[in-house]
N, C-alpha and C positions, 0 to 999 in steps of 0.2 A: 293574673298569673305572673309571677316574677321569678327569674332565675338569675344567677350571677356566676362569675368565674369562681373556681375553687383553687385552693393552693395545694399542690402535690407535696410529697415528702421531700422532694428536691428543692422546694421553695419557689418553683415556677408556677404560673397560673395557667389554667386551661380555659379556652373560650367555651361558651355555650354552643352546642351543636343544635341547630333547628332543622328539623326534617319535614319535608313537604311531600306528601304522597300525590300520585296522579289519579287519572280516571280508572274506574273499575277496581279500585283498591281502597284501603283505609289505612289509618296509622299503624295498625297491627302488622302491616306488610313490612314494617321496619323492625319488628321485634328482635330478630337475630342480630341486626346491626346495633340496635340500642343496647343489647346485652354486652356486646363487645366494647362499645364506647364507654359505657358506665364502668365496666371492669377496668378500663384504662384511665378512669378518673375524670371523664368528661361529663359535665351537666348536659342533659338532653331534653329537648321539647319536641314531641311529635305533634305537628299541627293537624287539626281536622280540616282539611281543605274543603270548602263548601261545594266545589265543582258546579257552580251555577253560571258564572260569567267571568271572563278573564279579568276585567277591571275591578269588579266587586270582590272577586277572590283575592286579588292583589291588595285591595284596601284592607281586607280582613287580615291577611298575613302581615301587612305593614303595622297594624295595631298590635299584633303579637310581638313583632320585632321591637316596637317602641316600649314594650313592657320588660324587656331584658336589660339587665345592668351589665355593662362590660362588653368585650368583643364577642362577635358571633361568627361561626362558620355555618353557612346556609347551604343545605343540600336538598335537591329536588329530583324526584323520579318522574319521567315522562312529562305529562302536562304540568306537573309540579314545577318543572324547570321553566316553563312559560310564565307561570305565576310569579316565581321568585325573581326572574329577570325584571319584571315590571315592578315588583314590590321593593326590591333592594336598591333601586336607583335613588341616589341621594341619602342613603342610610350609612352614615360614617362608621357605625359600630360593626357593620358587616365587613369582615376582613377577607373572606374567601367564599367563592361559590363552587359547589360541587354538583355537576350535572351527571345523573345516573340514568343511562338509557333514555336520554332526555332531549328536550328542545332548548336551543339557544336562539330565540327569535330576535330578529332585528326589527327596528321600527317599521311598521307597515305590513308586517308578515303575520300570518295566523298559524296556529298549531296544525289545523287541517291541511293548509297549503304545504307546509314543510313535510308533513307526514306522507303526502302523496307525490312529492317532487321527484323522488327516486324510486326505481323498481324494487319490489320485494315486500311491500306492505300488503298483508293479507287480512288486516283487521276490518277494513271498511265493509267487506261483504259479509262479515260475521256479526254485524251490529243489528240489534233489534230496537226500533224506536217504540217507546211507550208514551202516548200523550198524557200529560199531567197538567193540572191547573196551577199556575203560579200565584203569588200573593196578590197580584193585581187582577186575578181571575182570567188572565190570558193563558191560552194553552201553549205549552212548549213540549218538545220531544225529549224525554229522558232516554239516553242510549245505554243499552246493556249489550254485553257479549253473549251470544247464544251459549247456553251452558255446555252443550256438547262440543262447542268449538273453543272453549276457554283454555283448556290445557294445550291442545295442539298449536294454537296461535299465540297465546299470551304467556304460558307457563310450561313450556315443553320439557324443561329439566327439573321441574318440581315433582316430588313424589305424588302419584295419582290420588291418594287419599287427601293430601293437603290441597292439591289443585282443585279437587271436587268441592271442598269446603270454601275455597276462595271464589269459585264460580257461583256458589249459592249465595254468599254474603257480599258479592261485589257491589260497590256503590256506583250508581249511574252518573253520567255527566250530561248536563244539558247540551243539546246539540249546538246551540248558538255559541257556546263557550269555545268550541273548536274553530268557529269562523271569525271570532272577534280578533281584531288586529292589535298588535302590540304598539304601544306609544313610547316605550322606554326599553333600553337594553343595558342592564346593569353590568354585563360582562365587558363593556367597553371601558369601564373605569375600575372594576374590581377584579383581582386575579382569579382565574377559574381553572378547574380541573374537570375532566370529562372521562367517564367510564363508558367505553364503546362495547356494546354487546353483539357478538358476531353471529349469534343464532336468532336475532331479533326479527320477528315477523310483524311487529307493530310499528316500530321506528327502525327502518332498515339501517344496517351498519354504515352504508354509504352516506346516508343522510346525516347520521351522527358524526362521521368523519368530516363531512363538508362544514357542518356548523362549528365543530371544534377547531378546524383549521382557520376558518374565517375569524373566529374569536381569539385566535392565538392561545387556545386553552391547552393545558398540560394533559395530553390524552393517554389513556391506558386502555388496552383492549383485553377482553376476556371472552372465552368461549362460554356463552350463557344465553338464556332466553331473555325476553323482556322483563320477566319477573326475577331479575337478578338480585334484588334486595332480599328475596326469600331463598333463592337457590344458592347464592354465593355471598352471604352476609360478611364473610371474612374479607373478601376482596373489597367490598363497598366500604367497610369500616377502615380498612387499611388506607384507602385513598382519602377518606375524610381526615384521618390522622395525618397523612402526608400534607394535606392542604393546611391543616391547623399548625403543624410544625413550621411549614415554610413561611407562614405569615405571622408567626408569633412575635409580639413586640413591635 
């Protein structure tokens, strides 16, 4: 897979935007954002995040980043932010990080730890573990959101018919991935932007603010649920465009 910057009518070049979805979603959750970015001339790659383990997911993303020619703006939603912080460290072509209702882990922290550090997280009690066998024949728990809880907790501002389809097609995350500790924090060396979702019951806004302030990230707040890439793609695309413009050249 190879992508490169393209030249606009004004003669300037646009970075490739690489999008990383989180748990209980897939790359189609970015569709509204992708449409807006492509309309504005950005090459876009929606990465199929494996959701198996933090470090192996980061290795996978790093391989994708290595395939891209030219500068990159890297955006992650939820657990996708954990993965991209690990993967982008030491990647000179990544010029900006955009965290969308997301995690900005520091070294030694896990996604599950940050999700539960502040009050307001209602996701944990709605998860259903499904034991599955891995490639090594060891059993791991795949975590799903109970379908009847998906819209109230994850996608409260998404139209009911859309949220119902999202609940049915959700991609599970291996439980161990949420407990695996970060070893890198790319936001310490790469400029970052954060979209804080004020109606978020999966990653509480207080947690998002804490991580953004600690990282000295450029934070923008929006009244939206955790599924903001679906409910407010305009706001998400605008923030990505802002990050791209701010780091151009």
